[in-house]
Kinemage of the C-alpha trace (Angstrom):
@kinemage 1
@onewidth
@group {chain A} dominant
@subgroup {mainchain}
@vectorlist {calphas} color= white
{ca unk a 1} P -8.641 23.360 -7.853
{ca unk a 2} L -10.745 23.203 -4.524
{ca unk a 3} L -10.651 19.776 -2.933
{ca unk a 4} L -13.499 19.270 -0.358
{ca unk a 5} L -12.405 18.100 3.224
{ca unk a 6} L -13.016 14.455 3.868
{ca unk a 7} L -13.041 12.820 7.339
{ca unk a 8} L -9.594 12.325 8.949
{ca unk a 9} L -9.708 10.610 12.440
{ca unk a 10} L -6.804 12.574 14.077
{ca unk a 11} L -7.887 10.863 17.371
{ca unk a 12} L -6.665 7.367 16.362
{ca unk a 13} L -3.755 8.822 14.220
{ca unk a 14} L -0.370 9.691 15.067
{ca unk a 15} L 0.800 11.810 12.264
{ca unk a 16} L 1.952 15.495 12.258
{ca unk a 17} L -0.662 17.975 13.431
{ca unk a 18} L -1.147 19.574 10.016
{ca unk a 19} L -2.823 16.415 8.825
{ca unk a 20} L -5.956 16.490 6.989
{ca unk a 21} L -7.839 14.591 4.288
{ca unk a 22} L -9.554 15.685 1.152
{ca unk a 23} L -12.052 14.179 -1.509
{ca unk a 24} L -10.357 13.743 -4.819
{ca unk a 25} L -12.434 12.933 -7.803
{ca unk a 26} L -10.760 10.335 -10.313
{ca unk a 27} L -11.069 10.634 -14.058
{ca unk a 28} L -13.818 7.996 -14.032
{ca unk a 29} L -15.898 9.887 -11.478
{ca unk a 30} L -15.044 7.852 -8.497
{ca unk a 31} L -14.213 9.919 -5.432
{ca unk a 32} L -11.382 8.749 -3.399
{ca unk a 33} L -9.941 9.865 0.019
{ca unk a 34} L -6.477 11.415 0.273
{ca unk a 35} L -4.814 12.325 3.475
{ca unk a 36} L -2.075 15.125 3.217
{ca unk a 37} L 0.750 15.922 5.840
{ca unk a 38} L 2.063 19.075 3.924
{ca unk a 39} L 4.924 20.251 5.673
{ca unk a 40} L 8.597 19.248 4.456
{ca unk a 41} L 11.573 20.748 2.994
{ca unk a 42} L 13.081 17.778 1.478
{ca unk a 43} L 10.288 16.670 -0.816
{ca unk a 44} L 6.875 14.638 -0.880
{ca unk a 45} L 6.367 10.962 -0.377
{ca unk a 46} L 3.192 9.442 -1.832
{ca unk a 47} L 2.348 6.306 0.468
{ca unk a 48} L 0.182 3.621 -1.407
{ca unk a 49} L -1.135 1.349 1.290
{ca unk a 50} L -1.934 -2.325 1.150
{ca unk a 51} L -4.953 -4.215 0.785
{ca unk a 52} L -7.559 -3.582 3.709
{ca unk a 53} L -5.630 -0.364 4.882
{ca unk a 54} L -6.647 3.257 5.074
{ca unk a 55} L -4.811 6.765 5.560
{ca unk a 56} L -4.917 6.816 9.256
{ca unk a 57} L -2.765 3.661 9.513
{ca unk a 58} L 0.010 5.577 7.688
{ca unk a 59} L -0.242 8.423 10.031
{ca unk a 60} L 2.895 6.959 11.884
{ca unk a 61} L 4.723 6.683 8.599
{ca unk a 62} L 3.922 10.483 7.992
{ca unk a 63} L 5.197 11.198 11.334
{ca unk a 64} L 8.448 9.327 10.683
{ca unk a 65} L 8.820 11.019 7.300
{ca unk a 66} L 8.028 14.328 8.754
{ca unk a 67} L 10.675 14.042 11.443
{ca unk a 68} L 13.294 13.510 8.591
{ca unk a 69} L 12.099 16.418 6.553
{ca unk a 70} L 9.412 15.073 4.058
{ca unk a 71} L 5.835 15.760 3.549
{ca unk a 72} L 3.640 12.904 2.730
{ca unk a 73} L 0.144 11.913 1.145
{ca unk a 74} L -1.654 8.481 1.492
{ca unk a 75} L -4.492 7.278 -0.576
{ca unk a 76} L -7.467 5.242 0.289
{ca unk a 77} L -7.698 3.635 -3.086
{ca unk a 78} L -10.997 2.671 -4.081
{ca unk a 79} L -12.591 -0.450 -2.340
{ca unk a 80} L -11.107 0.482 1.068
{ca unk a 81} L -10.859 3.003 3.807
{ca unk a 82} L -13.501 5.565 3.263
{ca unk a 83} L -13.422 5.535 -0.614
{ca unk a 84} L -16.192 3.860 -2.331
{ca unk a 85} L -16.939 0.119 -1.689
{ca unk a 86} L -19.560 -2.682 -2.781
{ca unk a 87} L -23.129 -1.543 -1.862
{ca unk a 88} L -24.076 -5.050 -0.624
{ca unk a 89} L -21.182 -5.548 1.785
{ca unk a 90} L -18.743 -2.858 2.919
{ca unk a 91} L -16.427 -5.718 4.212
{ca unk a 92} L -15.841 -7.153 0.841
{ca unk a 93} L -12.606 -5.885 -0.727
{ca unk a 94} L -13.375 -5.267 -4.525
{ca unk a 95} L -11.965 -4.068 -7.666
{ca unk a 96} L -12.761 -5.046 -11.092
{ca unk a 97} L -9.082 -4.300 -12.694
{ca unk a 98} L -5.996 -2.938 -11.105
{ca unk a 99} L -6.020 -0.458 -13.831
{ca unk a 100} L -8.602 1.305 -11.803
{ca unk a 101} L -6.047 1.866 -8.959
{ca unk a 102} L -3.899 3.843 -11.456
{ca unk a 103} L -6.795 6.160 -11.968
{ca unk a 104} L -6.717 6.746 -8.253
{ca unk a 105} L -3.102 7.469 -8.207
{ca unk a 106} L -3.139 9.804 -11.087
{ca unk a 107} L -6.094 11.806 -9.327
{ca unk a 108} L -3.688 12.031 -6.106
{ca unk a 109} L -0.845 13.243 -8.273
{ca unk a 110} L -2.899 15.920 -9.814
{ca unk a 111} L -4.012 16.933 -6.220
{ca unk a 112} L -0.088 17.107 -5.280
{ca unk a 113} L 0.431 19.340 -8.297
{ca unk a 114} L -2.462 21.729 -7.553
{ca unk a 115} L -1.396 21.947 -3.953
{ca unk a 116} L 2.154 22.583 -5.020
{ca unk a 117} L 3.496 19.997 -2.395
{ca unk a 118} L 7.377 20.061 -1.971
{ca unk a 119} L 9.538 18.404 -4.750
{ca unk a 120} L 11.061 16.078 -5.424
{ca unk a 121} L 8.483 13.508 -5.094
{ca unk a 122} L 9.056 9.991 -3.904
{ca unk a 123} L 6.814 6.987 -3.609
{ca unk a 124} L 6.449 4.264 -0.915
{ca unk a 125} L 4.198 1.188 -1.403
{ca unk a 126} L 3.258 -1.496 0.893
{ca unk a 127} L 2.047 -4.987 -0.143
{ca unk a 128} L -0.678 -4.473 -2.781
{ca unk a 129} L 0.300 -0.896 -2.701
{ca unk a 130} L 3.692 -2.099 -3.835
{ca unk a 131} L 2.327 -3.644 -6.755
{ca unk a 132} L 0.326 -0.434 -7.709
{ca unk a 133} L 3.352 1.485 -7.319
{ca unk a 134} L 5.369 -0.606 -9.598
{ca unk a 135} L 2.759 -0.195 -12.298
{ca unk a 136} L 2.876 3.502 -11.617
{ca unk a 137} L 6.688 3.560 -12.138
{ca unk a 138} L 6.343 1.852 -15.236
{ca unk a 139} L 3.695 4.165 -16.493
{ca unk a 140} L 5.052 7.255 -15.336
{ca unk a 141} L 8.923 6.921 -15.102
{ca unk a 142} L 9.500 10.573 -14.323
{ca unk a 143} L 6.864 11.353 -11.795
{ca unk a 144} L 8.882 10.173 -8.787
{ca unk a 145} L 12.582 10.413 -8.187
{ca unk a 146} L 13.141 7.231 -6.018
{ca unk a 147} L 11.014 4.585 -4.671
{ca unk a 148} L 10.607 2.397 -1.534
{ca unk a 149} L 8.728 -0.722 -1.132
{ca unk a 150} L 7.725 -2.731 2.122
{ca unk a 151} L 6.923 -6.554 1.283
{ca unk a 152} L 5.508 -5.579 -1.895
{ca unk a 153} L 2.719 -7.916 -3.317
{ca unk a 154} L 4.536 -8.941 -6.579
{ca unk a 155} L 3.425 -12.691 -6.011
{ca unk a 156} L 1.479 -14.704 -3.718
{ca unk a 157} L 3.080 -17.989 -2.065
{ca unk a 158} L 0.307 -20.293 -3.469
{ca unk a 159} L 0.929 -23.901 -4.123
{ca unk a 160} L 0.275 -24.914 -7.910
{ca unk a 161} L -3.246 -26.663 -7.091
{ca unk a 162} L -4.408 -23.418 -5.157
{ca unk a 163} L -3.001 -20.984 -7.819
{ca unk a 164} L -5.051 -23.038 -10.532
{ca unk a 165} L -8.278 -22.864 -8.513
{ca unk a 166} L -7.626 -19.205 -8.012
{ca unk a 167} L -7.318 -18.441 -11.478
{ca unk a 168} L -10.132 -20.760 -12.833
{ca unk a 169} L -12.640 -19.842 -10.170
{ca unk a 170} L -12.186 -16.109 -9.950
{ca unk a 171} L -11.990 -15.769 -13.890
{ca unk a 172} L -15.207 -17.674 -13.923
{ca unk a 173} L -17.001 -15.627 -11.209
{ca unk a 174} L -16.009 -12.433 -12.865
{ca unk a 175} L -17.205 -13.532 -16.355
{ca unk a 176} L -20.742 -14.463 -15.063
{ca unk a 177} L -21.223 -11.330 -13.013
{ca unk a 178} L -20.202 -12.649 -9.597
{ca unk a 179} L -17.063 -10.672 -9.270
{ca unk a 180} L -18.113 -8.740 -6.141
{ca unk a 181} L -18.852 -12.023 -4.294
{ca unk a 182} L -16.413 -12.697 -1.282
{ca unk a 183} L -13.629 -15.067 -2.069
{ca unk a 184} L -13.855 -18.378 0.106
{ca unk a 185} L -11.496 -19.273 2.787
{ca unk a 186} L -11.076 -15.724 3.847
{ca unk a 187} L -11.057 -16.848 7.449
{ca unk a 188} L -10.820 -14.391 10.340
{ca unk a 189} L -10.410 -11.471 7.563
{ca unk a 190} L -14.022 -11.336 7.525
{ca unk a 191} L -13.854 -9.860 10.944
{ca unk a 192} L -10.537 -8.090 11.283
{ca unk a 193} L -11.627 -6.456 14.709
{ca unk a 194} L -11.676 -10.008 16.382
{ca unk a 195} L -8.193 -11.019 15.074
{ca unk a 196} L -6.036 -12.066 18.067
{ca unk a 197} L -2.418 -10.847 18.432
{ca unk a 198} L -1.182 -14.354 18.989
{ca unk a 199} L 0.051 -15.914 15.702
{ca unk a 200} L -0.672 -12.806 13.668
{ca unk a 201} L 1.321 -12.710 10.424
{ca unk a 202} L 1.497 -8.638 10.632
{ca unk a 203} L 3.868 -7.650 13.435
{ca unk a 204} L 5.527 -8.925 16.367
{ca unk a 205} L 5.045 -5.654 18.180
{ca unk a 206} L 1.947 -5.850 20.441
{ca unk a 207} L 1.702 -1.939 20.934
{ca unk a 208} L 1.406 -1.394 17.110
{ca unk a 209} L -1.020 -4.371 16.634
{ca unk a 210} L -3.232 -2.897 19.559
{ca unk a 211} L -2.994 0.703 17.673
{ca unk a 212} L -3.963 -0.577 14.471
{ca unk a 213} L -6.966 -2.783 15.945
{ca unk a 214} L -8.038 0.249 17.918
{ca unk a 215} L -8.490 2.430 14.741
{ca unk a 216} L -11.090 -0.232 13.239
{ca unk a 217} L -12.963 -0.778 16.532
{ca unk a 218} L -13.192 3.022 16.911
{ca unk a 219} L -14.369 3.575 13.579
{ca unk a 220} L -15.664 0.434 12.055
{ca unk a 221} L -16.108 1.949 8.577
{ca unk a 222} L -12.313 1.706 8.326
{ca unk a 223} L -12.186 -1.984 8.765
{ca unk a 224} L -12.212 -4.404 5.696
{ca unk a 225} L -12.520 -8.038 5.448
{ca unk a 226} L -11.728 -10.537 2.825
{ca unk a 227} L -11.179 -9.917 -0.997
{ca unk a 228} L -13.874 -10.302 -3.553
{ca unk a 229} L -13.408 -12.989 -6.413
{ca unk a 230} L -13.000 -10.168 -8.635
{ca unk a 231} L -10.178 -8.645 -6.571
{ca unk a 232} L -8.482 -12.239 -6.628
{ca unk a 233} L -8.830 -12.245 -10.589
{ca unk a 234} L -7.677 -8.813 -10.969
{ca unk a 235} L -4.503 -9.347 -8.637
{ca unk a 236} L -3.537 -12.371 -10.281
{ca unk a 237} L -3.542 -10.695 -13.897
{ca unk a 238} L -1.732 -7.868 -12.634
{ca unk a 239} L 1.058 -9.684 -10.636
{ca unk a 240} L 1.429 -12.030 -13.774
{ca unk a 241} L 1.679 -9.008 -16.205
{ca unk a 242} L 4.049 -6.996 -13.807
{ca unk a 243} L 6.313 -10.064 -13.493
{ca unk a 244} L 6.929 -9.914 -17.340
{ca unk a 245} L 7.956 -6.167 -17.290
{ca unk a 246} L 11.577 -5.033 -17.048
{ca unk a 247} L 12.316 -3.078 -13.913
{ca unk a 248} L 11.748 0.659 -14.138
{ca unk a 249} L 14.890 2.930 -13.993
{ca unk a 250} L 13.974 4.568 -10.931
{ca unk a 251} L 16.197 3.664 -7.990
{ca unk a 252} L 14.478 1.530 -5.489
{ca unk a 253} L 14.762 0.200 -2.015
{ca unk a 254} L 12.676 -2.751 -0.752
{ca unk a 255} L 12.274 -4.191 2.748
{ca unk a 256} L 11.191 -7.793 3.466
{ca unk a 257} L 11.032 -9.378 6.762
{ca unk a 258} L 12.555 -12.798 7.367
{ca unk a 259} L 9.293 -14.012 8.659
{ca unk a 260} L 7.185 -12.982 5.758
{ca unk a 261} L 4.266 -15.389 5.218
{ca unk a 262} L 1.650 -13.243 3.214
{ca unk a 263} L 3.199 -12.312 -0.026
{ca unk a 264} L 5.855 -14.250 -2.088
{ca unk a 265} L 9.506 -13.661 -0.775
{ca unk a 266} L 10.685 -15.405 -3.835
{ca unk a 267} L 8.889 -13.020 -6.334
{ca unk a 268} L 10.458 -10.055 -4.255
{ca unk a 269} L 14.057 -11.664 -4.554
{ca unk a 270} L 13.739 -12.286 -8.239
{ca unk a 271} L 12.439 -8.868 -9.103
{ca unk a 272} L 15.078 -7.040 -7.042
{ca unk a 273} L 18.070 -9.151 -8.526
{ca unk a 274} L 16.947 -7.635 -11.836
{ca unk a 275} L 16.519 -3.925 -10.696
{ca unk a 276} L 19.026 -1.861 -11.751
{ca unk a 277} L 19.847 0.694 -8.833
{ca unk a 278} L 17.902 -1.634 -6.830
{ca unk a 279} L 18.633 -2.712 -3.075
{ca unk a 280} L 16.678 -5.351 -1.086
{ca unk a 281} L 17.264 -5.106 2.804
{ca unk a 282} L 16.122 -8.190 4.758
{ca unk a 283} L 14.773 -7.241 8.222
{ca unk a 284} L 15.527 -9.993 10.518
{ca unk a 285} L 12.471 -11.240 12.782
{ca unk a 286} L 9.934 -8.920 10.864
{ca unk a 287} L 6.697 -10.063 9.648
{ca unk a 288} L 4.725 -8.748 6.721
{ca unk a 289} L 4.270 -5.122 8.183
{ca unk a 290} L 7.903 -4.210 8.583
{ca unk a 291} L 6.647 -0.467 8.883
{ca unk a 292} L 4.621 -1.448 11.940
{ca unk a 293} L 7.346 -3.414 13.938
{ca unk a 294} L 8.782 -1.887 17.346
{ca unk a 295} L 9.805 1.691 17.450
{ca unk a 296} L 13.569 1.062 17.310
{ca unk a 297} L 13.221 -0.996 14.082
{ca unk a 298} L 10.951 1.413 12.669
{ca unk a 299} L 13.469 4.177 13.220
{ca unk a 300} L 16.149 2.262 11.500
{ca unk a 301} L 13.906 1.553 8.585
{ca unk a 302} L 12.770 5.246 8.029
{ca unk a 303} L 16.316 6.309 8.331
{ca unk a 304} L 17.226 4.029 5.611
{ca unk a 305} L 14.344 5.308 3.505
{ca unk a 306} L 15.524 8.891 4.223
{ca unk a 307} L 19.073 8.072 3.219
{ca unk a 308} L 17.789 6.441 -0.005
{ca unk a 309} L 15.417 9.342 -0.966
{ca unk a 310} L 18.536 11.434 -0.559
{ca unk a 311} L 20.580 9.478 -3.009
{ca unk a 312} L 22.993 8.057 -0.503
{ca unk a 313} L 22.077 4.388 -1.378
{ca unk a 314} L 21.587 2.154 -3.370
{ca unk a 315} L 24.797 2.862 -5.222
{ca unk a 316} L 23.836 3.280 -9.147
{ca unk a 317} L 24.702 0.535 -11.377
{ca unk a 318} L 27.782 1.104 -13.742
């Protein structure tokens, strides 16, 4: 199958020079953008980005993986990057159901098959992408040999009253057709290009923060603001459902910064404690984006990911 070329902003990316992007049509007709860095001898890593993210942001991950012998792909899941968004406001991050993201993953997997990308295949999910990847591993237990996660969104650190309000308001909005409306209290997320480095919750590295910001100021169509009420309702349902599932049999390595303040650290600890062949690595001083911290730390993390993908750890459970 032939996949049409899609825009790939190499001038603000840092991936291997072979990087390119394609349009991939999902089973429901939605056309999503998938970036491909095809060269590698040790397999291919499917990268599932977090909320607000896009493929160029993971060009650094592609470069790190390429340096260790892996090809990679990254998905603009629907509702962000250059994939389709709500017509009334491109800055609102929206999805009706997280099952829709699985359709996007399936389309990307089909593309990997058609392009005969190097095997074995692995999956790496950050934040929201970690929740999507978890569901994929449950659905498709043989598609990926191993998995890695960065601050996966397996729960949100909400106090009980905000959790109750989130469930109540978002479900009511979706029921009466207002799911694409922006969720309240999105704050600076409504204008991500204006976010200051000081007190940001993503990274302690000013250079990486500036690089990420330069991408969306150079190409504003990549930027995404706060979530929709429909996204909140869909995310709450999916986190609740996945929390009740047994851990997949696929060996997993998860990274969590000690200064995490966006997703629920408790949910990650609980999940990894019950994951056979699972390992949780705490990253001292790191914030939410452990893959976007300083160069030395990123190198150590990708060394660990490569070792994990090669089967050197975690140690299989008896």
